[in-house]
C-alpha positions, 0 to 999 in steps of 0.5 A, a space after each residue: 500500500 505504501 512505503 510509509 511505516 504505520 505508527 501503531 498505538 492503543 487507546 489510553 482507555 485500553 486497559 481491559 485485559 488484552 482485548 485491544 486493537 491498535 490503529 495507525 492514524 499517521 496514514 489517514 491524511 496521505 492515504 485515506 485509510 486507518 490501518 487496524 490490527 489486533 494488539 495481541 498479534 502485531 505480526 498478524 493481518 492488518 485491516 485497512 479501513 476507509 477513513 469515513 467508515 472508521 469515523 462512523 464507527 468511532 461516532 457509533 461507539 461514542 453514541 452507544 449504538 453498539 451496546 455494552 458487552 
């Protein structure tokens, strides 16, 4: 996809026993995607989510549309 390296990070709210994802927001502006991966498997697959879809997902979480688990 790119020669730029993703700069991975987890949310500061991710203190839930390892059930976390990491994102690389540094690729948002130049490529319009937000790479997402499982923090427990950093060498595993990466899902490149379109910026608009990721934004809608985050908004849905903040609005409580996905319910509590």
